[in-house]
Structures are given as structure tokens and as C-alpha cells.
N, C-alpha and C positions, 0 to 999 in steps of 0.2 A: 413619441413612438420609438421603439427600439430599432436601431439600424446596426449593420455590421461595423460601421465606423465607430459608433459609440461603444460597442462591446470591446473593440480593440483598444480603445482609450482606457477602459478600466483594467484590461488585462495588463497593460504596460505598467499600471500602478501596483500590480500584484507580483508578477513574475516576468523577469526580463527575457527569459527564453520562451520557446514554444510551450504552451500549456501542456501539462503532463498527459492529459487525456488525448490531446492531439498526437503526441509522440507515441502513445500506446497504439492508437488506431493506425498510425503509419507503419507500425511494426518495428520501430526503432529498438535496437538492443539497449536495454537500460540496466544499470547496476545500482543497487541501493542497499540499505541495511535497516533492519529493525534497530531501534535505539531504546535501550533500557535505562541507562544511567541518567539521573535527573539533573543535568546541567547544560546550559547553552554552549559551554566550551566544547563539549563533545560534538555538537553539531558543527562548530567551526572547524574542528580537526578533520572530521569526515569530509566536509566541504572542500577543504584544502587538498584532500587526497583525491578529489576529482569524481566523487560519487554523483549520480544523477538525481537522486531523490531519497527521502527518508520515510520510514514508517515508525512513527512515534508510538511506542507500546504503552497502552493503558490497561491491558488485560492481565498480564503477569507481573508488571512492575508499576504499581500505582504511583502516580505523581499528582501534585496539586495542579489545578487548572492554571494557576498563576505561573508555575514553573514551566508547564508545557507551552503557555503563551510566549514566554521568553525564549524557549527553544525554537518555536516557529519564527519568532522575530529574528533570531540569529540566522536561520536558514534563508530568510528573505533578503538579508544583506548580500548573500551570494546568488540571489535569484533562483534558489532551489525550492521545489515544492515539498510539502510535508503532508502525509496522510496519517491519520490517527487510527491505530487499531483500538477500537472501543472495547470496553469490558462487557458491554451488553448492547443488544440491538433494540434500543428504545429511542423514541423521538427526543426526549430530553437530553440523553447522553450524546446523541449525534448532533443535536443543536449546539451543545457546549463545544464540541470539537470544531464545528464549522465557524462558530462565532469567535474563536481565538485566532482564526485565519488559516486553518488547514484547508487544503484544496479538496479534501475528501476523507472518506473513512474506509477502513478495512474491517470487515465484519467477520468475527470468528464463528465457526461451526454453522455455516450455511447449510441447511438440510433440505430446503424446499423453496418453491417459487414465492411463497408468502414471505419468507425471510428477506428475499431480495426486494419485493415490493415495499415492505415496511421500511427498509433502509433507504431506498431510492426516494420514497415520498418524504421521509424525514429530512433528507439532505437538500431538497429543492423547494423553492418558493412556488406559490400559486402562479399560473394554473397547472404547472407540472408536478407540484407537490404540496406538502402541508407544513413546510418549515415556518416557524414563527417569525414574525416580522418585527425588527427593531432597527432603527436607524442610528443608534448610538453606540453600537458595539465596535470592537476593534476591526472585525471583518468589514464593516461599513465605514471604516476610518473615522469612528467617533463622531459621526454626524456629517462628515464632509460630503457624503454621497446622497444626503436626504433629498436634495432638490431634483436629482435625476435618479431617484431610487428605482424606477421601473427599468431603466436601462441597466443599472447595476445588477438588479435581481436577475434579469434575463441573461446577462453575461455569466453570472455565477451558476445559473441553471445549466448553461451550455458547457461549462468547463469542469463541473464537479466530477470527481472520480469515485466510483463505488467498486471496491475490491471485495471479492468473496473468498473466504478460506474454506476449502472443502476438506473436512477433517474426520469424517466418519462414513460408514457404509450407507447411511441414509442419503447423504449428499451425493455419493457416487451413484447410487441407484436412481436418483432423481435429477441427475445432471442435465438431461435434455430439457426438463421443465424449468430448471433453474436458469439455464441460458436463454430460454425463450421469452423471458419477461421483457417487454419493450422498454427501452431506456433504462435497463437494469444494470448488470455487471459490466464494467469496463475491463476487468482483469480477474483472473482466477489464480489463487495461490494454492499450491499443493501442500496440505498439512501432513507431511509424511510421518512425522513422529506420532501425531494423534491417530492417524490412520493405522499405524502399527499397533497402537494400544487397542483400537477397536477390533482389530483382527487377532487380538490376544497374542501379539508378538511385540511386547514392549521393548523399545531400544533396537528394534530390527527394521529400520527404515528401508533397508535394501532387500527385504524379504520378497519373494516372488509374488505373494498375494498383494503386497503394497504396491509393487511396481505395476502389476496388472491393473490395479485400481487407478493408479495415476495415468497409465496409458489410456484407459477408458475415458477418463476426464479430458485428457488432451485431444483425443480423437474427436470427442463431442465438440470441443472448442473449435477445432479445425473445421468441422462441418458447419458450425454455426457462423464462423467468421466470414463465409462467403455471403451471408445475408446481413449480418451485423458484426462489424469488426470488434474484436476482443483481444485483450492481452493475455499472455500465458506466463506463468512464473513458477519457479520452485522456491520454497521457503528456505532452502539451505544449499550451499555449494560444498557441503562436506563430501569428501572424496569416497563415497560409497563404491564407486566404480573406478577408483584410482584416478590417474591423470585424465581419464576420459569421461569423468562424471558430467562436466558441463556439456561436452559434446553429445553425451547420451541424451540429455534433456533438450538441448538445442535441436537435435535432429528429430525430436518428437514435437517440435513446435514452440518450445519455450523461447521467449525473447526477453524476459525479465528475470534477472537473477538477484536474489536478495540474501545477504549474509544474515545468519540467525540472530546476531546481535553484535554491537560494537564491543561489548565486554568479552565475547568469545574471540574476537580478533585481537584484543589487547592481551588476553590470556595466551593465545597461540604465539603472538609475537614475543611475549615475555619468556615463554618456554624455549622458543628458538634462540633468543638472545642468551639465555642462561646456558643452553647447550653449547652454542658456538663459542661464547666468550669463556665459559668454564673449561672447555677443552683447550683453548689457546692459552689460558692462564696457568695451566699446570706446568710445573717445572719440566724441562726437557730431559 
């Protein structure tokens, strides 16, 4: 029979820090990044920089499952959790993400409650879900947990993280129903770029219509959190509001801030280096 002590035992084999889901529910301020470049060294660099978690992108930057497994493995060396942004909300894709050792999935274009139910069921074992059972995967430590599989499965069900990206008007309009799914979303990401597209304002993430939509989402999350704790996040810390951008979203309930990608941080750092060193290198 599953007991809290047995669940804790399995957690210590996975993540040395508090589980990501627990930190979200505590309202901890979390700093992470989407990861696009397909190499474990990228994870190691970001981990050394002190980030709290990673969202491994599989929607816009396809990678082999073998490569992503090695990136998850690199994160585990630092005791850091990885969520996979899947390219589609299907049981098989979510199963692959979970079996390589991810702690959860980020689901793009969540538009209604059924999208949430589908993802939540696919990510959890019975009786809470429909995740396929296999004792030989990396997530199950290649058979090491098969003798106590019930306890292992229960701990995975308890700690799994489901993140929903709200990226169009349908998701905004149905945000109350989306958040009402029991054991559904643990965090909401604001897909401001895609929201801008859906409002026919491409590239204008700071447009008033987009900001109003984001405020509606965050207000709904705040109301729901009194009944079921949930994380809040912005998908980018681009300075749309100048130096006060982070404070703008923090004051509206965001506690999770995710860089758009490690490649954007690399690009920004390279531009800053070129500017600073280039100016200093010019003859006086």
C-alpha cells in the first residue's frame, strides 16, 4: 500500500529539491527557460546560472527523444526538474515525455476543459489517469522500481506537473472552465505572442487587447487559487513595459517567469558583448 514515506523515497531518487509541483503550489517565485538547442551542455550551463527549472521545447524545435532524454539526464545531475512542451496533446506524445523522465508536460493552445482532461489523464497512471504501464523505462529506472510499482506510480501521480499555455481567444473565453478541471492545470503560461496573432496584432504583445486578455486569465487564476492552488507565469520577460515589465506581471499574480529561450539569451548576451567590447576596442 502506498504511504507518504514510500512516496518520499521515490522523490529523493528523482529530484533532490522540493518537487516542482509543490513549489508552484507554495507560490514560490520560480525562474526558468524554454530550451530550444538540442544538447545536454545547454542544460548544464543554465543550471550553473541558477535557474529553477526548464521547459524543453518539442513544439517549435523538434529533437529526437534520445536527445531530450540526455537533456533530462543532465538536469537531474543538478536536481532540477524538466517539463516538456509537447508538440501535440495526445496520449502517445505525453507518454514519451513522461517516460524519458520529465516531471510533466506543457500543453500548447489549451482552448477548453477537454484539452486539460486529455493531458491530465495521459500523464497519470490509474486510477487517476490512463498512462500506459511499463516497468522497464527510464522513468521507472529500467526495472528497478517494478517490485514496488504501486508506490512508484502513486508518487508520480502526486508530483506530475501539467502546464497549460493559453494562446488564443478561445482559451481566454473559456478560462474559468479550463481552471475548473479537478486535478488539472498546475500552472498557466500566457502565450502573449500567439494571443497577439489571434487578435490580428502580430508582434504586438504589449497591445491593450493582449494585456486585457492576460489580465482576464490572471484574474481567473487568482479566483481559482483560493479553491485549488495554481501557478501563474509569463512566457517572456521581454521588457514590453521597460524596467517595470516583471513588476507589472508580478503585481497581477505571476510567480513564474520563463525566458523565451536560451538561444534568445545567448543572442542578447552576444549583442551586448559586441556593443561593449566594440566601443572599448575603438582607438581613442
